[in-house]
N, C-alpha and C positions, 0 to 999 in steps of 0.2 A: 254593343258591348252588355247589355244587359242580360243579353242571351248566354253570350259568352258565360256571364256571370253564375247566371242560373243553371247553366251546364256545369261547373266545378262546383258550384255548391250537391247537386244531385251526385256528382262523382265521389263529392265528399263522405257524405250519406250512405252510400251504398259500400263504399270502401268500410267506413266506421261499422255500418250493419255486417257485411264479411267477418270482418273482425271483432265482433261482438260473438256471431253466431260461432267461430271457429273455438274463441273462447270458450264460449257454452258447451261447447263438444270436448272439447279437452277438458273442461270441469267434470263432464260426465264419463269421460273416459278415466280420470285420475278418479271419482270416484268410485267407478265400478271395478280398477285394479285395487284399492281401499277395500273395499268390501269384498274380494275374494282373497287375497291376503289375510283381512281378518277373520274369514270363513275359512281356511286352510290352518290358520293360527290355532283357531279354537280348537277345531276338530282335533289337531295334533296334538292341543295340550290337554284332551278329553282324553284322548287313548293314551297319553303319558301319564296321566295321573291314575288311569285303569291297569295301566301294565305293573306300574311302583306297587300298586296293592297286589296285585299277581304276585308281585316277585317277591314283596317282604313277607304276603302270608306261604308263599312255598319255601323261604328259608327256614321258617319255623315249624313248618309240619310237610308231613310224606303224604297226609289222609288222601289228598286231592292232586298230586303234583307232584312226580320224581324228581331226582335232583334234573333230568334233561330240560324238563319244562320251565325249571327255574332258571337256568340258562338262555332260554331262549326268551322268555319272560323280557329277561333283563338286557338283553341286545335288540328287542323292540322296542325297551324301553329308551334305551340311546338313539335309536334311530328317531324313536317320536320326537324326544326334547331336541334334537338338531335342525328337524323338521318344522318344529315350533320355533325356536330360535330364528331358523332363515327367514318364514314368515312375518313374525312380529318385527323384526327389525326391517324387513322392507317393508310391513306398513306405518312404521314409526319414520322412514326417510321419504316418505309421501307428503303430501302438504298437509297438516295437521289442522289448515283452518278449514277443510272441507266436513260439514255437518254430517252423521249418521244418522239413519231412519229410528224411530223410534221400536220397527220389530228388532234392528241390530241389536238395540241395548239392553232391550229384553233379551235377547239370545245370549249376550253378555254376562247377563245379570245371572242365568242360569247357570253360566259354565262355572262362572265366578262358587255359585254355591255348590255344585258337583265338586269341584275340586276343595273348596273347603271342607266339603262332605267326606272325603277321602280323606282328610288330613288328621279331622276327626276321628274318624272310623279306625284308622292305624294308631292314633294314637291313646283311642280308649283299648286297643287290643295291647299294645308293645310298649306304650308311653310309659313315664316317671311314676304316675298314679296306678297303686295296682289293686285298688279297690274291685274296679268292677270286671277285671280278669280273674280274681280270686270270687266274686258271685258267680260270672261264667260258668268255672270249671266247677266248682264246690255244690254248685245249682243242678248243671248239667250231669255229671258222673254220680250223682245221689238217684238219678232216675235210671230205670231198663232200657229206654229206647231213645233217649236223646243223648246221648254221650257223646254222637258224633255231632254237635254243635259245637264241642270245645274241639275235639278231634282235627274240625277241619283245619284251626287255628292254631294249636301248639302241638307239639310232639310228645309223645309218651314220656319221657324221662323230663319234661316241663312240668307235665301233666303230675307225674307222680310227688314229685320235689313239692309242689305248693300243696298236694293233698295229705303229703308228711306235716306240713306244718299247720292245717284244720283237719280235725279229727274229735272224732269222739268215742268214749272206752265207756259202753256201757258197765254198770255194777257189776262186779264176780259177786253175786249170792243167789242162793234158792230161796224163793220167798216162801217166808213165812208166815202161813195165814191167821196163826195165834196171836198177832199181835196188834189186829182190827181186833176193838171192842166197840163192837155193833153197838150200839146205843136206840132199842126198843120202843123207846116210850118218847121218841122225836124232840127231848128237852136239851138244851144244851147250855152250858156254863161256861164262858167265854172272858178271855183278859180284855178288860175295857181298857189298856193302853198299847194292845196290839191292834194298830189300824185296821189289817187285814181281817180279823175276825168279828172286829165292831161291824163292819161293811156285810160278814154274812150271817151273823147272828145277832145284832141289835134288833129290835122287836118282832123276834121270830116269833111264830105260833104254833100251835101243833096243827092245826091246820095247812100251813103254808107246806105244797111240796117242795119246792124250787122259786130262787130268784136270781134275775141275770145282773152281773153287774160290768160295768162297760167301762172301757179304760182306753189308755194308747200304746202301743209298743214300738219305738221306731218309726213316731207320727202315723200310725196305720191304727183303725180301729180294731179292738179286742173286745169280747165277749167271752163272761165264765160265766156257768149255767152252773149255781149250786144247787144240789139235788140234797136234801136233805136224809133222807130214805132211800139206800139203793136198791131197795124191791120192788123201786117202781122201774128202774133201770133194764133196759133189753136190747142186744144186737140181735138186729133182726138181716134176712136176706130178702133181695129183690123181690117183689111180688110176680114178677115177670120173669125169675130163674126157672129153667136155667135159657131160656131166651133171650134173656135181655137182662140189662142193667133197669135202675130206676130214680126218677129224679128225690132226691130226698123230700122235697115239697110235697111231690104225689107219696111218698111212702106216709111221712107225717099224716098225711089229710087220710089216707088208707085207714092207718091204725089209729086216727083219732088220738095222736100224740100231745103231751102239751108243751115238749122240745123234742127237736131233732137235730142231728148231725151226721156226716156223712161218717162211714165205718171202714174196714181193713183196705186191706191192698187189694186187685185184682191184676188178673194177665193181661197183658196189652202188648201182644206180639209187634203189632203194626201200627201200632199209635193212631189207630181208629175203632178200639174195643168201645162196644157198648156196655160194656162192664157187665158182662152176662156170666164170668168166670173169677169168682174168687179167688186169691192165690192160697196157699196152703191150706191149712185146717181151719173150717169153718161149721160149727156147730148152731144150732138153732130149736129153742125146744126139746134139749139133751136129743136135738136127732142130728146125727151126721148127714152134713150139706157137702164136702167137699174134703178130701182126704190127701192133696197134692204135697208131695215131698220139698221140705223146706229145708231141710239140714244141709248148712254150711252156705246158706245164704246170709246168716246173720238174723234171720227176721224170728219172731216169735209169738206165741198166743197171748191173746189178751180178750179178758170176759169175766162173767162172774160164774161165782160156784152157787150150789144149793144154797149155802149159807148167805149169799147176795155181797161175798165180798170180791173185789175185784181182784181178778188172779191175773200173774205172770209167767208164762211157762216158756221154757227153749227147749227145741227138740221134741217135743215130744207128739205120739201119732193121736187121731182123734179117739181113740178107742182107748189111752191109756188117762186122755185127761176128761173124758166120760167114767173113768174109774175112780178119778181125783175128785169127781163131784161135778163138775164144770158145766152149767145149763146152758149158756151161751158163746160165742166167743168168733174170735176174728183174726186174722192174723196181717203184724204192721211191723214197723222198726224205726225208731231205738226203744228201747227201754230207757226211761230215764232218771228213774229213783224205783229202787229195790229196797225193803228193808227200812227207810228213811235212808237210804245211803245216796247221794245223787252219782249222775254218770259227770265221767272226767273229761272237759271239752277242752279243745286249745283251738286258737284262732276263732273260726265261726261254730264250729264241730263238722266241717268237711261236707255239710247236706246243702251250702249257702242262706239263702234270706228267699223266704215264700210263704205265700196265702198257708197257716199251719191249722191242725187239728189235734188235739190231745185229751186224752182221759186219765184221771188222776183220783187218788181216794184216801182221805186223813184214816188217823187212828178209830177216830168214833164213827166211821162209816161214811159221813158225808161223801159225796163223788162229785167232783167237778168236770164238766165240761168246758174244752178251753177251746173257740175258735179266733183266729186272727186273719185279718185282711191281707191282701197285698194292694200295693196302688197300683194305677191302670196300665202301667206297660208291665206289671210282674216281677218288677227289679228292686222291688223292696218286700217287706214283711218282718217273719218274725226267723231267727232260728233257732236250734233245737237247744242250745244253752239257754236262748229267751224262754222257751217251753219250762227246762230244768228251774228256771229262776224263779219265775212265776209259780210254776205248783209246791216250791219251798216255800215260799211267801205265805203261799195261803194252807199251808199245814197237811200240802200231799205226801204220806209215808210211801205211795205207792202209783207211777205215772207212769205213761207209755204215749208217743207220738202214733198216732193212725193214720191215715191216708189225706196229703196233703196236695198242695197247689189246686190245681183247675177241682179238684172232689169238694176241695174245704166248703163248708155251707154251716149253717145255724138257722132253722126255722122254729119260727115261736106260734105256737095252735094256727097252723096251717099256713104264716106269711113268713118269709124270708125275711130276717132281721141283718144279717151280713152282707158283704156286698162282695159276691162270687164272681170271677172273671175267669172263660173259658181259654182256650188257645188261640182264638179270633179275636181277645180282647173285650169281648162281648161281656156286659155281667149278667151273666145268667151259669149255670152252673153245668153239670155233663152228669150221664146214667152214672149210679156205682152200683157195685155189686151189694153191699151191704152196708147198713147206717147202726147207729146208736138211739136209740127214743128212749124218751121220759114220759110215762103211761099214765094215764089219770086214774090207777086202781095198781094196784101191787102183782107185781109176777107171780103166778104159780108155782 
């Protein structure tokens, strides 16, 4: 009897063990199926989001994709969406008590982040808040080589419509140099009720060549070099011209400049320029450096004449400028103030927000060099209206923007005091064709 009982017990144990093993195999099979369906649903969700983004972009611009591609993206979006639903429903129908490995949860999280990124990306480009696309279009279209960055996402009609709501009209004035009453004794009377004049002139001595004021513009650092005698100011060409541009910090050290900022624009057809070719007209020490045709571009020449007056001219050849007494100049755009008349700005002025450099001069000859930083992602900074307003506050009667963006920098006594950011979002500037320096001696 005991032997029979023992055999029955062993048989029961074997049966229980076999059932347990079958159950374990079934669980493994279910887990494998669940993982497979999850993997496929995750894959189709990713490509579904990708095709949706491509379809929406192709609906707004034909720059990258034609109308045929648009409908191909749409069909692929529908197919991938149906496939995603099929596999996700199959996944849900399986035993939900089965636990997934940590690796699967990590992949799920990455997938969700990708999908959220696509949603945020599309909302930035085409959502109800227009600020980002206004910044993108106005900033990109202001450049000569980055216009494709907005044409990829928007049609020409949309771009033109937005630009029509954000533009700048320069003063329709021929500059009158007689308005500048150059103060030769370096002493200034100022209005103590004017906060800007107090900052510029309080405790000023005749030995003080310049001072730098610091403040904020749209949350970004700004630096205003107040130069009391413009005879110390001079536009210079790269020391490596015509082979290469020069870092402003190197130019400042080479010339022992007290202050230096970047100068005019330069030709950059491939977006890989080393700053060797200044745009338009460039004159240094009354010698013609470049005389490129810039008529029709809206650009103008910015410089100092023999009387140390900041001069702004449109459509003048290098020879004409020499005949007008210009001692040094560069080419840039736009003019912000001419003869005390500020530019008219609608919206953000059509140039977007970026790091900026500008130069201006008061009626007493005091020259203002302005630099505004951008943020780490180059999505903030100053608009042309900001520059115009600042120059107006500090009493400039004439002012113009110099090259900005990745060129913008201010150096004091060989040390970079602003925070330049290059195209790779690193805190360095780029070699530039020209610079504006404040010397420790008067220009002869």
